[in-house]
N, CA, C and O atoms as CSV, one atom per row, in Angstrom:
chain,resi,resn,atom,element,x,y,z
A,1,MET,N,N,79.413,42.298,-14.368
A,1,MET,CA,C,79.271,41.079,-13.632
A,1,MET,C,C,78.681,41.396,-12.249
A,1,MET,O,O,79.173,42.284,-11.552
A,2,ALA,N,N,77.632,40.673,-11.858
A,2,ALA,CA,C,76.973,40.903,-10.588
A,2,ALA,C,C,77.801,40.345,-9.442
A,2,ALA,O,O,78.439,39.297,-9.545
A,3,LYS,N,N,77.760,41.107,-8.325
A,3,LYS,CA,C,78.479,40.639,-7.139
A,3,LYS,C,C,77.773,39.435,-6.556
A,3,LYS,O,O,76.546,39.335,-6.600
A,4,LYS,N,N,78.537,38.547,-6.024
A,4,LYS,CA,C,77.983,37.369,-5.380
A,4,LYS,C,C,77.462,37.780,-4.004
A,4,LYS,O,O,78.169,38.436,-3.239
A,5,LYS,N,N,76.211,37.388,-3.689
A,5,LYS,CA,C,75.592,37.708,-2.419
A,5,LYS,C,C,76.287,36.925,-1.311
A,5,LYS,O,O,76.558,35.730,-1.435
A,6,ALA,N,N,76.567,37.648,-0.217
A,6,ALA,CA,C,77.244,37.002,0.915
A,6,ALA,C,C,76.313,35.997,1.575
A,6,ALA,O,O,75.109,36.233,1.678
A,7,GLU,N,N,76.853,34.909,2.007
A,7,GLU,CA,C,76.083,33.893,2.724
A,7,GLU,C,C,75.752,34.432,4.120
A,7,GLU,O,O,76.616,34.999,4.788
A,8,PRO,N,N,74.492,34.253,4.563
A,8,PRO,CA,C,74.137,34.727,5.907
A,8,PRO,C,C,74.828,33.907,6.985
A,8,PRO,O,O,75.056,32.706,6.841
A,9,ILE,N,N,75.148,34.598,8.061
A,9,ILE,CA,C,75.760,33.951,9.226
A,9,ILE,C,C,74.631,33.425,10.105
A,9,ILE,O,O,73.730,34.172,10.486
A,10,LEU,N,N,74.685,32.148,10.419
A,10,LEU,CA,C,73.640,31.561,11.264
A,10,LEU,C,C,73.829,32.034,12.700
A,10,LEU,O,O,74.933,32.013,13.245
A,11,SER,N,N,72.694,32.469,13.308
A,11,SER,CA,C,72.769,32.963,14.683
A,11,SER,C,C,71.436,32.723,15.379
A,11,SER,O,O,70.381,32.971,14.795
A,12,PRO,N,N,71.471,32.245,16.616
A,12,PRO,CA,C,70.233,32.079,17.390
A,12,PRO,C,C,69.594,33.433,17.714
A,12,PRO,O,O,68.418,33.479,18.073
A,13,LEU,N,N,70.342,34.536,17.596
A,13,LEU,CA,C,69.785,35.862,17.834
A,13,LEU,C,C,68.709,36.191,16.795
A,13,LEU,O,O,67.729,36.873,17.097
A,14,VAL,N,N,68.906,35.699,15.574
A,14,VAL,CA,C,67.918,35.923,14.512
A,14,VAL,C,C,66.619,35.206,14.863
A,14,VAL,O,O,65.533,35.761,14.698
A,15,THR,N,N,66.736,33.977,15.346
A,15,THR,CA,C,65.555,33.217,15.734
A,15,THR,C,C,64.789,33.960,16.819
A,15,THR,O,O,63.576,34.141,16.718
A,16,ARG,N,N,65.499,34.389,17.856
A,16,ARG,CA,C,64.848,35.101,18.971
A,16,ARG,C,C,64.266,36.435,18.488
A,16,ARG,O,O,63.186,36.831,18.926
A,17,GLY,N,N,64.964,37.119,17.603
A,17,GLY,CA,C,64.463,38.383,17.054
A,17,GLY,C,C,63.149,38.200,16.325
A,17,GLY,O,O,62.218,38.986,16.499
A,18,PHE,N,N,63.072,37.149,15.496
A,18,PHE,CA,C,61.823,36.885,14.785
A,18,PHE,C,C,60.707,36.492,15.747
A,18,PHE,O,O,59.556,36.883,15.551
A,19,GLU,N,N,61.034,35.723,16.781
A,19,GLU,CA,C,60.026,35.356,17.779
A,19,GLU,C,C,59.461,36.609,18.445
A,19,GLU,O,O,58.248,36.741,18.605
A,20,LEU,N,N,60.339,37.519,18.827
A,20,LEU,CA,C,59.902,38.746,19.491
A,20,LEU,C,C,59.071,39.628,18.552
A,20,LEU,O,O,58.064,40.206,18.963
A,21,ARG,N,N,59.498,39.726,17.296
A,21,ARG,CA,C,58.749,40.534,16.333
A,21,ARG,C,C,57.331,39.993,16.139
A,21,ARG,O,O,56.378,40.768,16.060
A,22,LEU,N,N,57.190,38.672,16.064
A,22,LEU,CA,C,55.862,38.071,15.927
A,22,LEU,C,C,55.020,38.315,17.179
A,22,LEU,O,O,53.827,38.604,17.088
A,23,LYS,N,N,55.648,38.197,18.336
A,23,LYS,CA,C,54.947,38.424,19.604
A,23,LYS,C,C,54.483,39.881,19.693
A,23,LYS,O,O,53.346,40.145,20.083
A,24,ILE,N,N,55.349,40.817,19.338
A,24,ILE,CA,C,55.003,42.241,19.376
A,24,ILE,C,C,53.868,42.535,18.409
A,24,ILE,O,O,52.944,43.274,18.750
A,25,ALA,N,N,53.923,41.968,17.207
A,25,ALA,CA,C,52.859,42.188,16.218
A,25,ALA,C,C,51.515,41.713,16.767
A,25,ALA,O,O,50.501,42.394,16.613
A,26,GLY,N,N,51.511,40.548,17.402
A,26,GLY,CA,C,50.281,40.018,17.996
A,26,GLY,C,C,49.777,40.903,19.124
A,26,GLY,O,O,48.575,41.143,19.239
A,27,LEU,N,N,50.692,41.389,19.959
A,27,LEU,CA,C,50.310,42.266,21.065
A,27,LEU,C,C,49.782,43.606,20.554
A,27,LEU,O,O,48.863,44.172,21.144
A,28,LEU,N,N,50.352,44.116,19.467
A,28,LEU,CA,C,49.864,45.378,18.891
A,28,LEU,C,C,48.442,45.227,18.353
A,28,LEU,O,O,47.626,46.139,18.481
A,29,ILE,N,N,48.152,44.081,17.755
A,29,ILE,CA,C,46.796,43.818,17.272
A,29,ILE,C,C,45.827,43.794,18.454
A,29,ILE,O,O,44.746,44.379,18.391
A,30,GLU,N,N,46.220,43.119,19.524
A,30,GLU,CA,C,45.382,43.046,20.726
A,30,GLU,C,C,45.191,44.435,21.340
A,30,GLU,O,O,44.088,44.777,21.765
A,31,LEU,N,N,46.266,45.240,21.389
A,31,LEU,CA,C,46.195,46.583,21.950
A,31,LEU,C,C,45.255,47.465,21.120
A,31,LEU,O,O,44.460,48.217,21.685
A,32,LYS,N,N,45.337,47.383,19.799
A,32,LYS,CA,C,44.455,48.188,18.936
A,32,LYS,C,C,42.987,47.818,19.163
A,32,LYS,O,O,42.130,48.701,19.185
A,33,ALA,N,N,42.689,46.548,19.329
A,33,ALA,CA,C,41.318,46.110,19.582
A,33,ALA,C,C,40.832,46.634,20.938
A,33,ALA,O,O,39.691,47.076,21.069
A,34,LEU,N,N,41.707,46.578,21.933
A,34,LEU,CA,C,41.368,47.077,23.257
A,34,LEU,C,C,41.129,48.593,23.218
A,34,LEU,O,O,40.174,49.089,23.816
A,35,GLU,N,N,41.996,49.322,22.514
A,35,GLU,CA,C,41.835,50.774,22.401
A,35,GLU,C,C,40.538,51.128,21.679
A,35,GLU,O,O,39.883,52.111,22.028
A,36,LYS,N,N,40.167,50.344,20.686
A,36,LYS,CA,C,38.911,50.578,19.974
A,36,LYS,C,C,37.734,50.458,20.940
A,36,LYS,O,O,36.799,51.257,20.888
A,37,GLN,N,N,37.784,49.459,21.818
A,37,GLN,CA,C,36.714,49.279,22.799
A,37,GLN,C,C,36.663,50.455,23.768
A,37,GLN,O,O,35.578,50.909,24.131
A,38,LEU,N,N,37.820,50.952,24.189
A,38,LEU,CA,C,37.846,52.111,25.079
A,38,LEU,C,C,37.257,53.339,24.392
A,38,LEU,O,O,36.480,54.074,25.002
A,39,VAL,N,N,37.616,53.570,23.133
A,39,VAL,CA,C,37.103,54.720,22.379
A,39,VAL,C,C,35.580,54.626,22.262
A,39,VAL,O,O,34.881,55.633,22.375
A,40,GLU,N,N,35.071,53.413,22.036
A,40,GLU,CA,C,33.627,53.211,21.919
A,40,GLU,C,C,32.902,53.537,23.219
A,40,GLU,O,O,31.712,53.852,23.197
A,41,GLN,N,N,33.603,53.465,24.357
A,41,GLN,CA,C,32.992,53.797,25.640
A,41,GLN,C,C,32.853,55.302,25.820
A,41,GLN,O,O,32.079,55.748,26.667
A,42,GLY,N,N,33.586,56.093,25.042
A,42,GLY,CA,C,33.450,57.545,25.101
A,42,GLY,C,C,34.668,58.228,25.662
A,42,GLY,O,O,35.541,57.601,26.263
A,43,ALA,N,N,34.708,59.547,25.451
A,43,ALA,CA,C,35.842,60.360,25.885
A,43,ALA,C,C,35.900,60.455,27.406
A,43,ALA,O,O,34.883,60.356,28.093
A,44,GLY,N,N,37.106,60.647,27.910
A,44,GLY,CA,C,37.277,60.871,29.338
A,44,GLY,C,C,38.387,60.034,29.926
A,44,GLY,O,O,38.996,59.214,29.239
A,45,PRO,N,N,38.647,60.249,31.216
A,45,PRO,CA,C,39.707,59.498,31.905
A,45,PRO,C,C,39.221,58.111,32.329
A,45,PRO,O,O,38.057,57.930,32.687
A,46,TYR,N,N,40.121,57.145,32.284
A,46,TYR,CA,C,39.840,55.779,32.724
A,46,TYR,C,C,40.993,55.319,33.600
A,46,TYR,O,O,42.121,55.787,33.444
A,47,ALA,N,N,40.718,54.409,34.515
A,47,ALA,CA,C,41.756,53.877,35.399
A,47,ALA,C,C,41.398,52.447,35.774
A,47,ALA,O,O,40.258,52.013,35.613
A,48,ASP,N,N,42.401,51.719,36.280
A,48,ASP,CA,C,42.127,50.387,36.822
A,48,ASP,C,C,42.408,50.411,38.318
A,48,ASP,O,O,42.833,51.431,38.861
A,49,GLU,N,N,42.171,49.296,38.972
A,49,GLU,CA,C,42.332,49.225,40.423
A,49,GLU,C,C,43.778,49.392,40.868
A,49,GLU,O,O,44.035,49.756,42.015
A,50,ALA,N,N,44.728,49.129,39.968
A,50,ALA,CA,C,46.144,49.258,40.315
A,50,ALA,C,C,46.645,50.702,40.159
A,50,ALA,O,O,47.804,50.990,40.456
A,51,GLY,N,N,45.775,51.606,39.695
A,51,GLY,CA,C,46.171,53.000,39.540
A,51,GLY,C,C,46.705,53.360,38.165
A,51,GLY,O,O,47.136,54.494,37.953
A,52,ASN,N,N,46.687,52.423,37.227
A,52,ASN,CA,C,47.074,52.743,35.849
A,52,ASN,C,C,45.989,53.609,35.237
A,52,ASN,O,O,44.801,53.383,35.470
A,53,GLU,N,N,46.398,54.610,34.447
A,53,GLU,CA,C,45.429,55.545,33.892
A,53,GLU,C,C,45.638,55.769,32.400
A,53,GLU,O,O,46.750,55.654,31.883
A,54,CYS,N,N,44.543,56.091,31.726
A,54,CYS,CA,C,44.592,56.520,30.331
A,54,CYS,C,C,43.428,57.478,30.112
A,54,CYS,O,O,42.510,57.554,30.928
A,55,THR,N,N,43.477,58.203,29.008
A,55,THR,CA,C,42.410,59.129,28.654
A,55,THR,C,C,41.997,58.861,27.215
A,55,THR,O,O,42.844,58.753,26.329
A,56,VAL,N,N,40.699,58.754,26.988
A,56,VAL,CA,C,40.189,58.623,25.632
A,56,VAL,C,C,39.933,60.036,25.111
A,56,VAL,O,O,39.205,60.816,25.723
A,57,VAL,N,N,40.542,60.346,23.977
A,57,VAL,CA,C,40.482,61.675,23.385
A,57,VAL,C,C,39.733,61.609,22.057
A,57,VAL,O,O,39.893,60.652,21.300
A,58,GLY,N,N,38.925,62.611,21.777
A,58,GLY,CA,C,38.284,62.741,20.468
A,58,GLY,C,C,37.128,61.814,20.231
A,58,GLY,O,O,36.789,61.551,19.077
A,59,ALA,N,N,36.504,61.306,21.272
A,59,ALA,CA,C,35.388,60.381,21.100
A,59,ALA,C,C,34.123,60.952,21.714
A,59,ALA,O,O,33.366,60.232,22.363
A,60,THR,N,N,33.888,62.247,21.512
A,60,THR,CA,C,32.727,62.859,22.145
A,60,THR,C,C,31.467,62.693,21.311
A,60,THR,O,O,30.577,61.940,21.705
A,61,LEU,N,N,31.361,63.367,20.177
A,61,LEU,CA,C,30.171,63.229,19.356
A,61,LEU,C,C,30.116,61.850,18.720
A,61,LEU,O,O,31.109,61.373,18.171
A,62,GLY,N,N,28.978,61.221,18.793
A,62,GLY,CA,C,28.801,59.933,18.143
A,62,GLY,C,C,29.344,58.756,18.926
A,62,GLY,O,O,29.495,57.667,18.372
A,63,SER,N,N,29.639,58.946,20.196
A,63,SER,CA,C,30.141,57.834,20.988
A,63,SER,C,C,29.070,56.753,21.111
A,63,SER,O,O,27.877,57.036,21.011
A,64,ALA,N,N,29.502,55.534,21.326
A,64,ALA,CA,C,28.573,54.413,21.419
A,64,ALA,C,C,27.489,54.708,22.438
A,64,ALA,O,O,27.772,55.218,23.523
A,65,GLY,N,N,26.269,54.395,22.098
A,65,GLY,CA,C,25.148,54.612,22.998
A,65,GLY,C,C,24.499,55.969,22.809
A,65,GLY,O,O,23.432,56.210,23.374
A,66,THR,N,N,25.100,56.867,22.036
A,66,THR,CA,C,24.473,58.148,21.777
A,66,THR,C,C,23.523,57.999,20.598
A,66,THR,O,O,23.372,56.910,20.044
A,67,ASP,N,N,22.890,59.091,20.224
A,67,ASP,CA,C,21.860,59.034,19.201
A,67,ASP,C,C,22.428,59.071,17.795
A,67,ASP,O,O,23.493,59.638,17.552
A,68,LYS,N,N,21.713,58.467,16.889
A,68,LYS,CA,C,22.029,58.454,15.462
A,68,LYS,C,C,20.779,58.959,14.750
A,68,LYS,O,O,19.669,58.842,15.267
A,69,TYR,N,N,20.967,59.511,13.581
A,69,TYR,CA,C,19.821,60.032,12.844
A,69,TYR,C,C,19.660,59.288,11.530
A,69,TYR,O,O,20.633,59.041,10.818
A,70,ALA,N,N,18.426,58.934,11.220
A,70,ALA,CA,C,18.110,58.241,9.977
A,70,ALA,C,C,16.689,58.618,9.598
A,70,ALA,O,O,15.861,58.901,10.464
A,71,LEU,N,N,16.415,58.621,8.335
A,71,LEU,CA,C,15.071,58.902,7.847
A,71,LEU,C,C,14.484,57.580,7.383
A,71,LEU,O,O,15.058,56.895,6.536
A,72,ALA,N,N,13.327,57.228,7.949
A,72,ALA,CA,C,12.681,55.968,7.566
A,72,ALA,C,C,12.518,55.936,6.054
A,72,ALA,O,O,12.226,56.957,5.431
A,73,GLY,N,N,12.704,54.775,5.477
A,73,GLY,CA,C,12.669,54.629,4.028
A,73,GLY,C,C,11.273,54.635,3.438
A,73,GLY,O,O,11.011,53.942,2.455
A,74,THR,N,N,10.372,55.410,4.027
A,74,THR,CA,C,9.004,55.478,3.507
A,74,THR,C,C,8.771,56.810,2.814
A,74,THR,O,O,9.428,57.807,3.113
A,75,GLU,N,N,7.846,56.809,1.903
A,75,GLU,CA,C,7.499,58.042,1.186
A,75,GLU,C,C,6.919,59.074,2.153
A,75,GLU,O,O,7.176,60.270,2.015
A,76,GLU,N,N,6.136,58.610,3.131
A,76,GLU,CA,C,5.536,59.519,4.116
A,76,GLU,C,C,6.613,60.251,4.909
A,76,GLU,O,O,6.514,61.458,5.129
A,77,ALA,N,N,7.644,59.519,5.340
A,77,ALA,CA,C,8.724,60.145,6.116
A,77,ALA,C,C,9.457,61.175,5.265
A,77,ALA,O,O,9.790,62.258,5.747
A,78,GLU,N,N,9.708,60.841,4.006
A,78,GLU,CA,C,10.386,61.792,3.126
A,78,GLU,C,C,9.539,63.045,2.919
A,78,GLU,O,O,10.051,64.162,2.984
A,79,LEU,N,N,8.239,62.856,2.668
A,79,LEU,CA,C,7.356,64.008,2.463
A,79,LEU,C,C,7.299,64.893,3.706
A,79,LEU,O,O,7.317,66.119,3.600
A,80,LYS,N,N,7.232,64.275,4.876
A,80,LYS,CA,C,7.191,65.041,6.135
A,80,LYS,C,C,8.509,65.790,6.326
A,80,LYS,O,O,8.505,66.952,6.731
A,81,ALA,N,N,9.632,65.138,6.042
A,81,ALA,CA,C,10.938,65.785,6.176
A,81,ALA,C,C,11.057,66.946,5.199
A,81,ALA,O,O,11.585,67.999,5.557
A,82,ARG,N,N,10.579,66.773,3.981
A,82,ARG,CA,C,10.606,67.859,2.983
A,82,ARG,C,C,9.746,69.034,3.444
A,82,ARG,O,O,10.119,70.196,3.284
A,83,GLU,N,N,8.590,68.709,4.017
A,83,GLU,CA,C,7.689,69.752,4.514
A,83,GLU,C,C,8.360,70.537,5.650
A,83,GLU,O,O,8.327,71.767,5.672
A,84,LEU,N,N,8.959,69.815,6.575
A,84,LEU,CA,C,9.603,70.460,7.714
A,84,LEU,C,C,10.837,71.266,7.300
A,84,LEU,O,O,11.114,72.321,7.870
A,85,ALA,N,N,11.562,70.774,6.323
A,85,ALA,CA,C,12.768,71.473,5.853
A,85,ALA,C,C,12.404,72.785,5.160
A,85,ALA,O,O,13.225,73.699,5.089
A,86,GLY,N,N,11.192,72.877,4.655
A,86,GLY,CA,C,10.730,74.133,4.086
A,86,GLY,C,C,10.966,74.279,2.602
A,86,GLY,O,O,10.010,74.459,1.849
A,87,ASP,N,N,12.181,74.211,2.165
A,87,ASP,CA,C,12.435,74.322,0.729
A,87,ASP,C,C,13.432,73.254,0.297
A,87,ASP,O,O,14.110,72.638,1.120
A,88,ASP,N,N,13.499,73.055,-1.003
A,88,ASP,CA,C,14.347,71.990,-1.550
A,88,ASP,C,C,15.814,72.213,-1.228
A,88,ASP,O,O,16.558,71.252,-1.032
A,89,ASP,N,N,16.238,73.472,-1.169
A,89,ASP,CA,C,17.634,73.785,-0.831
A,89,ASP,C,C,17.994,73.282,0.564
A,89,ASP,O,O,19.028,72.641,0.749
A,90,ASN,N,N,17.135,73.574,1.546
A,90,ASN,CA,C,17.388,73.102,2.915
A,90,ASN,C,C,17.399,71.584,2.967
A,90,ASN,O,O,18.262,70.989,3.612
A,91,PHE,N,N,16.455,70.961,2.299
A,91,PHE,CA,C,16.368,69.504,2.301
A,91,PHE,C,C,17.651,68.891,1.766
A,91,PHE,O,O,18.170,67.934,2.342
A,92,LYS,N,N,18.169,69.437,0.664
A,92,LYS,CA,C,19.393,68.908,0.065
A,92,LYS,C,C,20.614,69.145,0.944
A,92,LYS,O,O,21.570,68.372,0.890
A,93,LYS,N,N,20.596,70.200,1.752
A,93,LYS,CA,C,21.708,70.461,2.676
A,93,LYS,C,C,21.651,69.520,3.876
A,93,LYS,O,O,22.687,69.156,4.433
A,94,LEU,N,N,20.458,69.131,4.268
A,94,LEU,CA,C,20.283,68.317,5.474
A,94,LEU,C,C,20.377,66.819,5.234
A,94,LEU,O,O,20.659,66.064,6.164
A,95,PHE,N,N,20.146,66.375,3.998
A,95,PHE,CA,C,20.125,64.947,3.717
A,95,PHE,C,C,21.039,64.609,2.546
A,95,PHE,O,O,21.088,65.332,1.551
A,96,ASP,N,N,21.763,63.498,2.678
A,96,ASP,CA,C,22.550,62.949,1.580
A,96,ASP,C,C,21.673,61.899,0.920
A,96,ASP,O,O,21.052,61.085,1.603
A,97,ARG,N,N,21.620,61.915,-0.402
A,97,ARG,CA,C,20.760,60.965,-1.094
A,97,ARG,C,C,21.533,59.706,-1.443
A,97,ARG,O,O,22.582,59.757,-2.085
A,98,HIS,N,N,21.004,58.599,-1.015
A,98,HIS,CA,C,21.514,57.276,-1.375
A,98,HIS,C,C,20.317,56.598,-2.035
A,98,HIS,O,O,19.663,57.205,-2.883
A,99,VAL,N,N,20.021,55.376,-1.674
A,99,VAL,CA,C,18.778,54.758,-2.127
A,99,VAL,C,C,17.625,55.435,-1.376
A,99,VAL,O,O,16.533,55.617,-1.914
A,100,SER,N,N,17.898,55.800,-0.126
A,100,SER,CA,C,16.967,56.585,0.677
A,100,SER,C,C,17.730,57.808,1.165
A,100,SER,O,O,18.918,57.945,0.874
A,101,TYR,N,N,17.090,58.673,1.883
A,101,TYR,CA,C,17.756,59.872,2.383
A,101,TYR,C,C,18.392,59.585,3.730
A,101,TYR,O,O,17.760,59.037,4.633
A,102,THR,N,N,19.649,59.966,3.844
A,102,THR,CA,C,20.412,59.787,5.074
A,102,THR,C,C,20.799,61.165,5.585
A,102,THR,O,O,21.356,61.960,4.828
A,103,PRO,N,N,20.524,61.470,6.840
A,103,PRO,CA,C,20.906,62.777,7.359
A,103,PRO,C,C,22.412,63.027,7.198
A,103,PRO,O,O,23.223,62.109,7.310
A,104,CYS,N,N,22.758,64.269,6.939
A,104,CYS,CA,C,24.153,64.655,6.741
A,104,CYS,C,C,24.937,64.537,8.048
A,104,CYS,O,O,24.340,64.416,9.119
A,105,ASP,N,N,26.265,64.570,7.968
A,105,ASP,CA,C,27.103,64.577,9.167
A,105,ASP,C,C,26.764,65.808,9.996
A,105,ASP,O,O,26.600,66.898,9.449
A,106,GLY,N,N,26.658,65.643,11.308
A,106,GLY,CA,C,26.337,66.749,12.197
A,106,GLY,C,C,24.903,67.236,12.035
A,106,GLY,O,O,24.604,68.395,12.322
A,107,PHE,N,N,24.023,66.363,11.581
A,107,PHE,CA,C,22.624,66.696,11.279
A,107,PHE,C,C,21.976,67.522,12.388
A,107,PHE,O,O,21.420,68.589,12.127
A,108,HIS,N,N,22.048,67.028,13.632
A,108,HIS,CA,C,21.361,67.705,14.735
A,108,HIS,C,C,21.963,69.074,15.043
A,108,HIS,O,O,21.328,69.884,15.718
A,109,LEU,N,N,23.173,69.344,14.563
A,109,LEU,CA,C,23.787,70.654,14.756
A,109,LEU,C,C,23.443,71.618,13.621
A,109,LEU,O,O,23.414,72.832,13.823
A,110,VAL,N,N,23.182,71.081,12.431
A,110,VAL,CA,C,22.893,71.907,11.260
A,110,VAL,C,C,21.423,72.305,11.209
A,110,VAL,O,O,21.105,73.439,10.850
A,111,VAL,N,N,20.522,71.391,11.563
A,111,VAL,CA,C,19.082,71.633,11.456
A,111,VAL,C,C,18.663,72.947,12.127
A,111,VAL,O,O,17.952,73.733,11.500
A,112,PRO,N,N,19.071,73.220,13.375
A,112,PRO,CA,C,18.614,74.456,14.023
A,112,PRO,C,C,19.102,75.736,13.325
A,112,PRO,O,O,18.522,76.804,13.518
A,113,LYS,N,N,20.144,75.630,12.533
A,113,LYS,CA,C,20.656,76.804,11.829
A,113,LYS,C,C,19.842,77.114,10.581
A,113,LYS,O,O,19.875,78.239,10.082
A,114,LEU,N,N,19.113,76.127,10.073
A,114,LEU,CA,C,18.364,76.309,8.834
A,114,LEU,C,C,16.858,76.461,9.051
A,114,LEU,O,O,16.169,77.048,8.216
A,115,LEU,N,N,16.346,75.939,10.159
A,115,LEU,CA,C,14.903,75.884,10.358
A,115,LEU,C,C,14.481,76.628,11.618
A,115,LEU,O,O,15.301,76.960,12.475
A,116,THR,N,N,13.175,76.880,11.706
A,116,THR,CA,C,12.632,77.461,12.931
A,116,THR,C,C,12.797,76.434,14.051
A,116,THR,O,O,12.915,75.240,13.779
A,117,PRO,N,N,12.807,76.886,15.302
A,117,PRO,CA,C,12.972,75.933,16.409
A,117,PRO,C,C,11.945,74.794,16.402
A,117,PRO,O,O,12.300,73.645,16.665
A,118,ALA,N,N,10.695,75.096,16.109
A,118,ALA,CA,C,9.665,74.046,16.116
A,118,ALA,C,C,9.891,73.034,14.996
A,118,ALA,O,O,9.799,71.828,15.221
A,119,LYS,N,N,10.186,73.519,13.792
A,119,LYS,CA,C,10.422,72.605,12.672
A,119,LYS,C,C,11.709,71.817,12.885
A,119,LYS,O,O,11.768,70.634,12.551
A,120,ALA,N,N,12.738,72.453,13.435
A,120,ALA,CA,C,14.001,71.760,13.722
A,120,ALA,C,C,13.760,70.633,14.720
A,120,ALA,O,O,14.237,69.515,14.526
A,121,ARG,N,N,13.018,70.929,15.791
A,121,ARG,CA,C,12.714,69.912,16.806
A,121,ARG,C,C,11.986,68.730,16.187
A,121,ARG,O,O,12.324,67.576,16.452
A,122,ASP,N,N,10.979,69.019,15.356
A,122,ASP,CA,C,10.185,67.953,14.743
A,122,ASP,C,C,11.001,67.125,13.749
A,122,ASP,O,O,10.857,65.904,13.689
A,123,LEU,N,N,11.853,67.790,12.975
A,123,LEU,CA,C,12.672,67.066,11.993
A,123,LEU,C,C,13.704,66.184,12.690
A,123,LEU,O,O,13.927,65.047,12.277
A,124,VAL,N,N,14.333,66.700,13.741
A,124,VAL,CA,C,15.302,65.897,14.500
A,124,VAL,C,C,14.596,64.699,15.126
A,124,VAL,O,O,15.119,63.586,15.097
A,125,ALA,N,N,13.409,64.923,15.692
A,125,ALA,CA,C,12.649,63.822,16.306
A,125,ALA,C,C,12.252,62.778,15.261
A,125,ALA,O,O,12.254,61.580,15.546
A,126,LEU,N,N,11.914,63.228,14.058
A,126,LEU,CA,C,11.522,62.310,12.980
A,126,LEU,C,C,12.672,61.390,12.586
A,126,LEU,O,O,12.449,60.236,12.221
A,127,CYS,N,N,13.888,61.893,12.659
A,127,CYS,CA,C,15.054,61.144,12.180
A,127,CYS,C,C,15.850,60.453,13.284
A,127,CYS,O,O,16.797,59.723,12.991
A,128,LEU,N,N,15.492,60.665,14.518
A,128,LEU,CA,C,16.258,60.140,15.642
A,128,LEU,C,C,16.119,58.633,15.773
A,128,LEU,O,O,15.009,58.100,15.785
A,129,VAL,N,N,17.262,57.945,15.870
A,129,VAL,CA,C,17.307,56.513,16.150
A,129,VAL,C,C,18.135,56.382,17.429
A,129,VAL,O,O,19.362,56.317,17.354
A,130,PRO,N,N,17.486,56.342,18.613
A,130,PRO,CA,C,18.216,56.378,19.888
A,130,PRO,C,C,19.190,55.222,20.073
A,130,PRO,O,O,18.902,54.080,19.715
A,131,GLY,N,N,20.346,55.544,20.639
A,131,GLY,CA,C,21.309,54.532,21.053
A,131,GLY,C,C,22.021,53.799,19.949
A,131,GLY,O,O,22.584,52.734,20.204
A,132,LYS,N,N,22.028,54.312,18.724
A,132,LYS,CA,C,22.655,53.591,17.626
A,132,LYS,C,C,23.890,54.306,17.091
A,132,LYS,O,O,24.393,53.941,16.028
A,133,GLY,N,N,24.388,55.308,17.796
A,133,GLY,CA,C,25.570,56.025,17.330
A,133,GLY,C,C,26.822,55.177,17.460
A,133,GLY,O,O,26.820,54.159,18.152
A,134,SER,N,N,27.870,55.586,16.810
A,134,SER,CA,C,29.144,54.885,16.913
A,134,SER,C,C,30.247,55.898,17.126
A,134,SER,O,O,30.119,57.061,16.746
A,135,ALA,N,N,31.322,55.453,17.732
A,135,ALA,CA,C,32.425,56.353,18.027
A,135,ALA,C,C,33.101,56.820,16.749
A,135,ALA,O,O,33.166,56.078,15.769
A,136,PRO,N,N,33.597,58.037,16.756
A,136,PRO,CA,C,34.285,58.534,15.573
A,136,PRO,C,C,35.583,57.796,15.339
A,136,PRO,O,O,36.146,57.231,16.276
A,137,LYS,N,N,36.071,57.785,14.114
A,137,LYS,CA,C,37.284,57.071,13.779
A,137,LYS,C,C,38.532,57.746,14.337
A,137,LYS,O,O,39.570,57.103,14.499
A,138,ASP,N,N,38.431,59.049,14.633
A,138,ASP,CA,C,39.635,59.746,15.070
A,138,ASP,C,C,39.838,59.731,16.576
A,138,ASP,O,O,40.767,60.369,17.071
A,139,GLY,N,N,39.002,59.028,17.312
A,139,GLY,CA,C,39.220,58.905,18.745
A,139,GLY,C,C,40.448,58.050,19.009
A,139,GLY,O,O,40.729,57.121,18.253
A,140,TYR,N,N,41.182,58.353,20.073
A,140,TYR,CA,C,42.354,57.560,20.410
A,140,TYR,C,C,42.567,57.538,21.908
A,140,TYR,O,O,41.955,58.313,22.642
A,141,VAL,N,N,43.432,56.652,22.359
A,141,VAL,CA,C,43.728,56.492,23.777
A,141,VAL,C,C,45.106,57.065,24.060
A,141,VAL,O,O,46.082,56.732,23.388
A,142,LYS,N,N,45.171,57.920,25.052
A,142,LYS,CA,C,46.436,58.494,25.506
A,142,LYS,C,C,46.776,57.812,26.827
A,142,LYS,O,O,46.089,58.011,27.829
A,143,TRP,N,N,47.836,57.007,26.825
A,143,TRP,CA,C,48.225,56.233,28.000
A,143,TRP,C,C,49.141,57.046,28.900
A,143,TRP,O,O,50.067,57.702,28.425
A,144,LYS,N,N,48.879,57.001,30.198
A,144,LYS,CA,C,49.733,57.684,31.166
A,144,LYS,C,C,50.875,56.745,31.511
A,144,LYS,O,O,50.648,55.607,31.921
A,145,ASP,N,N,52.105,57.221,31.344
A,145,ASP,CA,C,53.262,56.394,31.675
A,145,ASP,C,C,53.370,56.187,33.179
A,145,ASP,O,O,53.055,57.083,33.963
A,146,ALA,N,N,53.811,55.017,33.570
A,146,ALA,CA,C,53.927,54.681,35.000
A,146,ALA,C,C,55.059,55.442,35.654
A,146,ALA,O,O,55.300,55.282,36.850
């Protein structure tokens, strides 16, 4: 035989508790959006006029406003990139194939390790899309306690 569930005791504390929980949830959503904007501004210390401080951590490479790499979806761009990469092995290491070729993660750091300086410079220039980078997902804000 199942035990009979106890009737809840009515209390205004429950009402206030739920109000606070909803308020906190809303504030956490707002805080996460604000932190995302700070991370997009890039790594480093930030402060306000009242002396409150925080530091954005882990948002160095790929921060908003930095460069992004893409290969134009034309046959000419692909042929030039293949020529500059030298061999098919290098090309496959440098580009991920989708419908078009997309430079691999850390493209501008990998290219100089595989190619001559002149070919690396030309390939990076061919794929550069200035100012279209985005902040990494692992960036976060470290708040200084008052």
